C-alpha positions in Angstrom: 91.4 -24.9 21.7 92.2 -21.2 21.1 91.7 -18.6 23.7 88.8 -16.1 23.1 90.1 -12.7 23.1 88.2 -10.1 25.1 86.9 -7.2 23.4 87.9 -3.4 24.3 84.8 -2.8 26.4 85.5 -6.1 28.3 89.0 -5.3 28.9 88.4 -1.8 30.1 85.6 -3.1 32.5 87.9 -5.9 34.0 90.7 -3.1 34.4 88.2 -0.9 36.3 87.1 -3.9 38.6 90.6 -5.0 39.5 91.3 -1.3 40.4 88.4 -1.4 42.6 89.4 -4.8 44.1 92.9 -3.7 44.8 91.6 -0.6 46.8 89.3 -2.6 48.9 92.0 -5.2 49.7 94.4 -2.6 50.8 91.9 -1.0 52.8 90.7 -4.2 54.9 94.2 -5.8 55.1 93.0 -8.9 53.7 91.8 -10.7 50.7 88.6 -9.6 49.1 86.5 -11.2 46.4 87.0 -10.1 43.1 84.6 -10.7 40.5 86.0 -12.1 37.3 84.6 -10.2 34.4 83.0 -12.4 31.8 85.0 -13.3 28.9 82.7 -11.7 26.6 81.9 -8.6 28.9 78.7 -7.1 29.8 78.5 -5.5 26.4 79.7 -8.1 24.0 77.9 -9.9 21.5 77.9 -13.3 23.5 76.4 -11.5 26.7 73.1 -13.0 27.8 70.5 -12.5 30.7 71.6 -16.1 31.9 75.4 -15.2 32.3 77.8 -17.7 33.9 77.6 -18.2 37.7 80.2 -16.2 39.8 83.6 -17.9 40.3 85.1 -18.6 43.8 87.0 -15.5 45.3 90.6 -15.4 44.6 93.5 -14.0 46.6 94.3 -10.3 46.1 97.8 -11.0 45.4 96.7 -13.6 42.6 94.9 -11.2 40.7 97.2 -8.1 39.9 96.1 -5.5 37.5 98.8 -6.3 35.4 97.3 -9.8 34.5 94.6 -8.0 32.5 95.2 -7.9 28.9 95.7 -4.8 27.2 92.8 -3.6 25.2 93.0 -4.5 21.5 92.0 -2.1 18.9 88.5 -2.4 18.0 89.3 -3.1 14.3 91.4 -6.4 15.4 88.3 -7.9 17.1 87.0 -10.5 14.9 83.2 -11.3 15.1 82.1 -12.7 18.2 80.7 -15.7 16.4 84.2 -16.6 15.2 85.9 -16.3 18.8 87.3 -19.5 20.5 85.7 -20.5 23.7 87.2 -18.4 26.8 89.4 -20.2 29.4 88.3 -21.9 32.7 88.8 -18.8 34.7 86.5 -16.8 32.4 82.7 -17.2 32.1 81.8 -20.3 30.4 80.3 -19.9 26.8 76.9 -19.4 26.6 75.1 -22.8 25.8 72.4 -22.9 23.1 69.0 -22.0 24.4 65.9 -23.8 22.9 63.9 -21.8 20.4 61.0 -20.1 21.9 57.5 -21.3 21.4 55.5 -19.7 18.4 53.0 -16.8 19.6 49.6 -18.1 20.4 47.0 -17.5 17.9 44.7 -14.6 18.3 41.7 -15.1 20.3 38.6 -15.2 18.8 36.0 -12.4 18.9 34.4 -11.7 22.2 30.9 -13.1 22.7 29.8 -10.5 25.1 28.6 -7.0 24.4 31.2 -5.2 26.2 32.4 -3.8 22.9 35.7 -5.4 22.8 35.3 -6.1 19.0 33.5 -4.3 16.5 31.3 -6.1 13.7 30.6 -4.7 10.5 27.6 -6.7 10.1 25.6 -4.5 12.9 26.0 -1.4 14.6 23.7 -1.1 17.9 21.8 2.1 18.3 19.7 3.1 21.6 18.3 6.5 21.8 18.9 8.7 24.8 16.5 8.1 27.3 15.3 4.7 25.9 15.4 1.3 27.3 17.1 -1.2 25.3 14.9 -4.2 24.7 15.6 -7.6 26.2 16.5 -10.3 23.8 17.1 -14.1 24.2 18.9 -16.0 21.5 19.3 -19.7 20.4 21.4 -21.1 17.3 22.4 -24.9 16.8 26.0 -25.7 17.8 26.2 -28.1 14.9 24.9 -28.0 11.3 25.3 -29.3 7.9 26.8 -27.3 4.7 23.9 -26.3 2.7 21.3 -26.9 5.1 19.6 -23.9 7.0 20.5 -23.2 10.6 17.8 -21.3 12.2 18.5 -18.3 14.5 15.7 -17.7 17.0 15.5 -14.5 18.7 13.0 -13.8 21.2 12.3 -9.9 21.9 10.6 -8.5 24.9 9.1 -5.0 24.1 6.1 -2.7 24.8 2.9 -3.0 23.3 3.2 -0.1 21.1 6.4 -1.4 19.6 7.1 -3.3 16.4 9.8 -5.6 15.9 11.2 -5.3 12.3 8.6 -2.8 11.1 9.9 -3.1 7.5 10.6 -6.7 7.6 14.0 -8.5 7.6 15.9 -7.0 4.7 19.6 -7.2 4.1 21.0 -5.2 1.0 23.2 -6.9 -1.4 25.9 -4.4 -1.4 25.6 -3.5 2.3 28.4 -4.1 4.9 25.9 -6.7 6.8 25.8 -8.7 3.6 29.4 -8.6 3.1 30.1 -9.6 6.5 28.0 -12.6 6.5 29.5 -13.5 3.2 32.8 -13.4 4.6 31.8 -15.7 7.5 30.5 -18.2 5.2 26.6 -17.6 5.5 24.0 -16.7 3.2 20.2 -16.0 3.6 17.9 -18.1 1.7 15.4 -16.6 -0.9 12.3 -15.4 1.1 10.1 -16.0 -2.3 11.0 -19.7 -1.9 9.1 -20.1 1.3 12.2 -20.3 3.5 12.2 -16.6 4.5 12.2 -15.2 8.2 9.2 -15.8 10.4 7.7 -13.5 13.1 5.2 -14.3 15.8 3.7 -11.7 18.3 2.2 -12.5 21.6 0.6 -10.0 23.9 1.5 -10.5 27.7 0.3 -8.4 30.7 3.4 -6.1 30.7 4.1 -5.7 26.9 4.5 -8.0 24.1 6.9 -10.7 22.9 7.9 -11.1 19.5 9.7 -14.4 18.4 11.8 -14.2 15.1 13.2 -17.2 13.2 15.7 -16.2 10.8 17.2 -18.9 8.8 21.0 -19.0 7.9 22.6 -21.4 5.4 26.3 -22.1 6.3 28.4 -22.5 3.2 32.2 -22.8 4.3 35.0 -22.2 1.7 36.8 -25.5 2.7 35.4 -29.2 2.7 35.1 -31.2 5.8 34.7 -29.9 9.3 34.8 -26.3 9.6 34.0 -24.0 12.5 32.0 -20.8 11.7 31.1 -17.9 13.7 27.7 -16.1 12.8 28.3 -12.4 13.1 25.8 -10.2 15.0 22.6 -9.5 13.2 20.8 -6.3 13.7 17.2 -6.4 15.1 15.3 -3.1 14.7 12.4 -2.1 17.1 10.0 0.7 16.2 8.9 2.4 19.3 5.4 4.1 19.7 7.1 7.7 19.6 8.5 6.9 16.2 12.1 6.4 17.4 14.0 3.3 16.1 16.2 1.2 18.5 18.5 -1.2 16.9 19.9 -3.9 19.0 22.5 -6.7 18.0 22.5 -10.4 18.5 25.6 -12.3 20.0 27.9 -13.9 17.6 27.3 -17.5 17.6 29.8 -20.4 16.7 28.6 -23.6 14.9 30.5 -26.8 13.8 29.5 -27.6 10.0 29.9 -30.9 8.9 29.6 -32.2 5.3 26.2 -33.9 4.4 28.2 -36.7 3.2 30.9 -36.9 5.7 29.6 -40.3 7.3 28.9 -42.1 4.1 31.3 -44.7 2.9 30.3 -44.5 -0.8 28.7 -41.3 -1.3 26.8 -41.2 -4.9 24.7 -38.8 -6.5 20.9 -39.5 -5.7 18.7 -40.0 -8.7 16.1 -37.4 -9.7 12.8 -37.7 -7.8 9.9 -39.2 -9.7 8.0 -37.1 -12.1 4.9 -35.2 -11.1 2.1 -34.0 -12.8 2.1 -30.5 -13.5 -1.0 -28.3 -14.3 -0.6 -24.9 -16.1 -3.2 -22.4 -15.8 -4.9 -21.5 -18.9 -6.0 -17.9 -18.3 -7.3 -17.4 -21.9 -9.8 -20.4 -21.7 -11.0 -19.5 -18.2 -11.6 -16.0 -19.4 -13.3 -17.3 -22.5 -15.6 -19.7 -20.5 -16.4 -16.9 -17.9 -17.2 -14.5 -20.7 -19.5 -17.3 -22.6 -21.1 -18.3 -19.5 -22.0 -14.6 -18.8 -23.0 -13.9 -22.3 -25.3 -16.7 -22.2 -26.9 -15.7 -18.9 -27.3 -12.0 -20.2 -28.9 -13.5 -23.4 -31.5 -15.7 -21.7 -32.4 -12.8 -19.3 -32.8 -10.4 -22.4 -35.0 -13.0 -24.2 -37.0 -13.3 -21.1 -37.7 -9.6 -21.0 -38.5 -9.4 -24.5 -41.0 -12.0 -24.5 -42.5 -10.7 -21.2 -42.7 -7.3 -23.2 -44.2 -8.8 -26.4 -47.0 -10.7 -24.1 -48.0 -7.5 -22.2 -51.6 -6.7 -22.3 -52.5 -4.6 -25.2 -53.6 -1.2 -24.5 -56.5 0.0 -27.1 -55.2 2.8 -29.0 -57.0 6.0 -28.0 -59.4 7.2 -30.6 -58.3 10.3 -32.7 -59.4 13.2 -31.2 -62.6 14.9 -32.5 -62.8 18.3 -34.4 -63.7 20.9 -32.0 -67.0 22.0 -34.0 -68.0 18.2 -34.2 -67.5 17.7 -30.6 -69.3 20.9 -29.7 -72.3 20.0 -31.9 -72.7 16.5 -30.3 -72.5 18.0 -27.0 -75.0 20.6 -27.7 -77.2 17.9 -29.3 -76.9 15.6 -26.3 -77.8 18.4 -24.1 -80.9 19.0 -26.2 -82.0 15.5 -25.6 -81.4 15.6 -21.9 -84.1 15.8 -19.3 -82.6 18.7 -17.5 -85.5 21.3 -18.5 -88.1 18.7 -17.7 -86.6 18.3 -14.1 -86.5 22.3 -13.8 -82.7 22.4 -13.7 -82.5 25.5 -15.7 -79.4 26.8 -14.3 -77.3 23.6 -15.1 -78.7 23.6 -18.4 -77.6 27.3 -19.1 -74.1 26.8 -17.5 -73.6 23.6 -19.7 -74.4 25.6 -22.9 -72.1 28.4 -21.8 -69.3 26.0 -21.0 -69.9 24.1 -24.3 -69.6 27.3 -26.3 -66.5 28.7 -24.3 -64.7 25.4 -24.7 -65.3 25.3 -28.4 -64.0 28.9 -29.0 -60.8 28.1 -27.0 -60.1 24.9 -28.8 -61.0 26.6 -32.4 -58.8 29.5 -31.9 -56.1 28.3 -29.5 -56.6 29.3 -25.9 -58.3 28.0 -22.8 -61.8 28.7 -23.2 -63.0 27.7 -19.9 -60.2 29.6 -17.9 -60.5 32.9 -19.7 -62.7 35.7 -18.6 -65.3 37.2 -21.0 -63.3 40.3 -21.7 -60.2 38.3 -22.3 -62.0 36.2 -24.6 -63.4 39.3 -26.5 -59.9 40.7 -26.8 -58.2 37.4 -28.1 -61.0 36.9 -30.7 -60.7 40.7 -31.7 -57.1 39.8 -32.8 -57.7 36.8 -34.9 -57.2 37.2 -38.6 -59.1 36.7 -40.7 -61.7 38.3 -38.4 -64.5 36.0 -36.8 -67.5 36.4 -38.9 -70.0 36.2 -35.7 -68.0 38.4 -33.3 -71.1 40.5 -32.4 -73.2 37.4 -31.6 -70.3 35.9 -29.5 -70.2 39.1 -27.6 -74.0 39.3 -26.7 -73.8 35.5 -25.9 -71.1 36.1 -23.3 -73.0 39.1 -21.9 -76.1 36.9 -21.2 -74.0 34.1 -19.8 -72.3 36.6 -17.3 -75.8 37.9 -16.3 -77.0 34.4 -15.5 -73.6 33.4 -13.8 -72.7 36.5 -11.8 -76.2 38.5 -11.4 -77.9 35.4 -10.2 -80.5 35.8 -13.1 -82.8 32.9 -12.9 -83.2 31.7 -16.5 -86.4 30.3 -17.9 -86.8 27.1 -20.1 -87.6 29.7 -23.0 -84.0 31.5 -22.3 -82.3 27.9 -22.0 -83.5 26.7 -25.5 -82.5 30.2 -26.9 -79.0 30.0 -25.5 -78.7 26.4 -27.2 -79.7 27.8 -30.5 -77.3 30.7 -30.5 -74.5 28.4 -29.5 -75.4 25.9 -32.5 -75.4 29.1 -34.9 -71.9 30.3 -33.5 -70.4 26.8 -34.0 -71.8 26.6 -37.5 -70.7 30.0 -38.4 -67.3 29.5 -37.1 -66.5 26.2 -38.7 -63.9 26.0 -41.5 -65.3 26.1 -44.8 -63.6 22.9 -45.8 -65.4 21.1 -43.2 -68.8 22.4 -43.9 -69.8 19.9 -46.4 -69.1 16.9 -44.3 -70.5 18.7 -41.4 -73.9 19.4 -43.5 -74.6 15.7 -43.9 -74.8 15.5 -40.2 -77.6 15.6 -38.0 -80.0 18.2 -37.2 -78.6 21.9 -36.9 -76.0 21.1 -39.7 -75.2 23.0 -42.7 -77.2 22.5 -45.8 -76.1 20.9 -49.1 -74.7 23.9 -50.5 -72.6 24.6 -47.3 -74.6 27.5 -45.9 -75.6 27.2 -42.2 -79.5 27.2 -41.8 -81.2 28.3 -38.7 -82.4 25.5 -36.5 -86.1 24.7 -36.1 -87.7 26.8 -33.3 -89.0 25.2 -30.2 -92.7 24.8 -29.8 -94.6 27.4 -28.3 -92.0 30.2 -29.4 -92.0 32.0 -32.8 -89.1 31.4 -35.2 -86.7 33.9 -35.6 -87.0 36.2 -38.6 -84.5 35.6 -41.4 -83.0 39.3 -40.9 -82.4 38.4 -37.3 -80.0 35.7 -38.2 -76.6 36.7 -38.3 
């Protein structure tokens, strides 16, 4: 074997060690142990921490400085890998060490809440001065791919606080949704009936809300997989309006294939058909409309029939003409027994009221509610003028004497007032109505339409023609 040639650094180190050893040997007068330098030197390429063990001590005379090899030029030194092994006096060549073991895999995320790892799916927030709600969590350790695994979270909070005030919502483009998708979990659709559920129970010290949130594990690789459910944010609304966000722990679950234990997995057949009923909204609305219309029609028919069968009210007779009504009333008063009974005041008043009522109806005012002066003024403005206005004036004056002056009328005065009233009615009757009125009973107009004086009562001379108006 070729002898390994030391490098320049090793040669210089060997010379320094030999000089020190010689000085020590001369000082003590005896042999001293001289450490032999390693063939490769401390700085050589073959130097290792586990260098060769030290050689036994040699005599000082046996290791003169001249035995050291002169340093060779650095350019002449071949690579360390090409040098032959060193002689026995030198350090033995380094033996091949076994390959170091591969570095251990990184530790999984911490399951505690000490903040060792930050999760993108949840950021806990507790306002200053607020107390963090206590939560308890349960999550299955085993599950099947594609089957929901429920995360049950029990939150102890105050009576005025609300857990998830806006419901459990995860935006599709949020960090929490991306973190769940990267972890291999999805949330089922709430509209399909598999959404989160919440139950709140009141306690003596507050309230307890139990949340059940289903997660569907969908590993990317077939077979058995170990997935880690990242922390999930749970929002709690306090009575003061502050929002507290707490995070659950990460949970590990072993996910199996649903057909892992089947020898010959096959696609299951479709379920048997079931009858499907479709709600016919138009038919329902039409039926309701027809029924409602029939009910309204029956009600309307009953109301019309009842109205037609109502008791008939006799039509009111047409109103009598004022002069006809006045003459009939005066004739009935003439045939009454008031004078025979001595009730002359009542007789005179009834004659006065009859004439007043007639004049008001004839000329358009309320004769019973109008004073004598007002009646004179109203009649004076009538056009064409009233033909018997002076007779009406004297008749009203006599009536006022009986009514207001307490004048006691006699039987003759009563009959005279009745005759004067009939004359006033006849003279103020419209000319077109006089022929029909002349055919009436006593006191009416003649065949020629001219009024005639009524027959004077017995015991009293008739009025001269010139006195008639």
